[in-house]
N, C-alpha and C positions, 0 to 999 in steps of 0.2 A: 578074620577080617584084619586088614592092615590100613594104616594111614600113611600118607606121603608127607614127610616134613620138607622144609624149604631147601634142604641140601640135596633133595632128590632121592633120599634113601627111604626104605620102608621099615616100619617097626610094628610089632604085634599090638593090637588093641585088645585089652583084657577087661575093659570096663572099670578099671581102677586108676587112681591118680598115679602119674609117673613117679618113680622113686627118686627123691631129691637128696638122699643121704641119710645115714643113721643119726648123725648129730642133729640134722633138721627135724627128724622124727622125734628125737628126744626133746627138743625144744618145744615142739607142738604138744607133746604129752605134758610137759611142765606147765605150759600156758593153760591147758585144759584143766589140770589139777588146781592151779591158782584161781581160775575162774570159778571152779566148783566150790572151793573153799570160801571165796568171796560171797557166793550165793548162799552158802550155808550160814555164814556169819550174818548176812542180811536177814535170812529167814528166822534165825535165832533172835535177832533184835526185834523183829516185827511179830514174833510169836507164831510163825507159819512153818516151823520145822517139820520135817517128815517123821514118821513113826520110827524109822531106822535111826535117824539122827538123834532122836530122843530116847534111845535105848536105855533102859534102866528107869525110865519114868513111867508111871502108870498111865497108860493111854488106851483108848478103845479104838480098835481098827475095824473099819467097815468091811463087809464082804467083798465089795468091789476092790478095795485096797489089797485084801488078802489074795484075790485072784490075780491082781497085777503083779504082786511080789512073787507069787508062785511061778509066773511066766518069765521071770528074769533069767533063770538058768536056761530056759528054752531059747530065749532071744540071744543069749551069749553063745550058745551052741550053734545057732543059725549064722551068727556073725563069723564064728570060727570057720564054719563050713564054707562060707562065702570067700573068706581069705584063702582057704586051701584051694578052692576052685580057681581063684585068680592065679595062684602060684602054679597050679597044674597047667592052666592055659598058657602061662608064660613059658613054662618048660616045654610044652608041646610046640609053641611057636619057635623056640630056640632050636629044638630038634629038627624042625622043618627047615629052618634057615641054615642049620649046620654050625653056626657060630654065634654066641651070645653078644659078640662085639660088633656085629653087622648093624649098622644104623647109628653107631657112635660118631662123633665128629663135632659139627657146629652147635648142636643143641643138647647133646648128651655126652658127658665125659666118661672115659674108660674106667676110671676108678670107681664110678658108681655101679658098674656091672659087678666088679669084685666085691664092693661093699654090700650090695644087695644080696649076694650069695651068702655072705656072713650074717647079714641081718635076718634073712629067712631061716637060717640054721640056728639062730639064737645066740650067736657069738657075743653080741653087745649087751645081752639082757642083764648080766651081773656087773657090768662095768659102770663106773661113775660117769657123770657128764663129761668131765675133763678127759677121762680115758677114752671115751667114745670119740670125742673131738680129735685127740692125738692120734689114735689108731687110723681114723679115716684120713687125716691130713697126711699121714705117712704113706698111705696108698696113693693119695693124690700126687705127692712129691715123686714117688717112684715112677709113676706112669706119665708124669708131665712131659718128659722128652718125647715119647711116642705121641702124646696128645698134640704136641706142637706141630706135627706133620700130618695129623689126621684131619678128615673133613674136606670140604670143598675149597677152603682157603678163606672163608668169610672171617674167621677169627685168627688167621695166621699172620705173623709178621715176617714177610719174605726177606727183609733186610737182615734179620738177626737169627733166622732159623738155622738148624744144624745142617752141616754138609752131609753129603751121602755117606762118606766114610765115618763121620761121627754118629750118624743114625744107626749104622751097623753095630758100632760099639755100644751105643745106648740100648739097643734091643737086648744084647747079651747081658749087659749090666742089669737092666730092669727085670729080666726073667730070673736071673740069679737072686736079685734082691727080693722079689716076690716069693720065691721058694724059701729063702732064708726067713722072711716074715712068717710064712706058713709054719715052718718048723719051730720057730721061736715063740709064736703067740697063739696059733690056732690049735684048739684041742684036737686030739687024735681022731675023735669020732666025726669031726667036721673037715678034717684035713684033705681027705681024698676028693671031696666035692670041690673044695677051694683049688686044689692043684689041677683039677680038670679045667677050671676057669683059666688058670695060668697057661695051660697048653693051648687053649683057644685064643688067649691073648697073644701068645707067641706066633701061632699060625696066622692070625689076622694081621698082625703088625709086620710079619716077614714079607708079606705082599706089599704093604705100604712102603717099607724100607727099600725093597727092590726097585720100586718105581720112583722113589724120591730123588729129586735133584734140587739143590738150593739154587738161588739166583747166581751165586758165585760159581757153582759147579757148571751151570749152563754157560756162563761167561768164559770160563776156562776152556771148555770144549770148543766154543766159537773162536776164541783167540788162537787155539792150537792150529787152526786151518789157515791162518794168515802168515805171510812172510815176516821175518824178524825185522823190527824197526831199526832205522839208522839214527844214531845220535846226531841231533842238529845243533844243539847248544847245551851249555851246562845247566840252564834252567829246566830243561826237559829231561835231564838225566834220571831223576828219581821216578818220574812217570814212566819212562821207557824201561827202567829196571823192573818196575812193577808189571809192565806188559810182558816182558820176557819171562818173568816168574810165572805169571798166569798161563802163558803159552806152554811152559815146561810142565806145569801141573796138568794141564789139559791133555797132554800127550801120553800121560801115564796109563798103562793098561795092565791088567792082571789076569793070569790064567786061573782056571778053576782050582788047580792044585794049590796055587798061592793063596787063593781066597780061603780054602779049607785050613791051610796051615796057619794063616793069620787068626782065624776064629779059634783054633785050638790054643794058640799062644795067649790070646785074650782070656780064654777060659781058665788056663793055668794060673794066671794072675788073680782072677776072681776067686779061685779055690784057695789060693794063698791068703787072700783078703778075708774070706769067711773063716779060715782056720787061724786067723790073727798071727800069721807067721812074719809079718812085717807091718810097719805103720801104714795108715791110710794115705798119708801124704806121699810116702815113698812109692807105694803101689800105683797111685794115680799119676805121679810123675813118670813112672815107667809106661803106663798106659798112654799118656799123652805123647811121649817120645816114640812109642811103637806106632801110634796112629799117624803121627806126622811123617815118620820114616816110610810107612807103607803108602800113604797118600802121595808122597813125593817121589815114589819109585826109588828110594834110597839116595836121593839127591844130596849133594854136599853144598849146593848153592845157598848161601846165607839168606838171600832175599826170598827164595822159595820156602825155606824153613821158617823164616820170620812170618811170612804171609799165612802159612798153614797153622802155626802156633797161635797167631792172633785170631784166626777164624774159629778155631776149635777150643779155645780156652774156656769159653762160657759153658759149653757142653760138659767138659771135663769137671769144671767147678761144680755144676749142678749134680752130677753123679756123685762126686766126692761128698757133697753136703748131705744127700739122703743116706748114703752109706755110713757116714759119721753118726747120724741119728740112729740108724738101724743097729749098728754095732755097739752103741753106747750103753 
């Protein structure tokens, strides 16, 4: 069975609450423990403690109580079987859809798919509350770039979202970062399962990136079809320079060979980053220069370069920030 969310996508219905994050799960557990302790304290004060709570005190247990206590293990086993059935149903739905990230977007973020895989495999079990929060936040930061162009647009900021060229770089960056996260933090026995999720993440987002165009990308393409403006007066000079720059950017085209070479050059820089062959700031300066040079078609026009640097600075900064944390 599936349900349709407001973004028009379908997600499997397993009869369980949607996964809202490992840290939220931990907080729920902590609240439950605190409530149980408060009830225990109240029962102790009123003299209504259970037999187990009064362990070590001489008490007489009724046959009904003994029967109830004997059934605790059976109930726990049944609850465990129910959880396993829910996970199996989720895996079956995932196999049917072909990709666990289908259905993410407006109401389900991509980091939750990755975090749920780790949660189900017991990755968070021995971590402290702070460690759970930090690990999950790292996944959220790494996937935030792809998240910003995912979904129907309900939660997207079209004026600040990444350019098409920045999105291509962000996908390469985040896939490398997730694999680095796996090798650094995920135990070997859980790693294959998590890396399968990374492959699905890359496959899903490759299609999103291919189709993505920011509002400025669309503007550049539209401007490229117009004749060059003529300067009317000095007051209009800056505006017309911007128009000419936008037109020049919109006319840039790349061959498949150029696309492949650009990806390979990006990848080489990320390999240098992961091997710590240069500083993070130097590598991301190189990545920004490479992105701007590629998006401009190798232009030497200072207005074109300034426009592209301005548009792509935030994306580069965000990538640099999560890599700094990951490599720290």
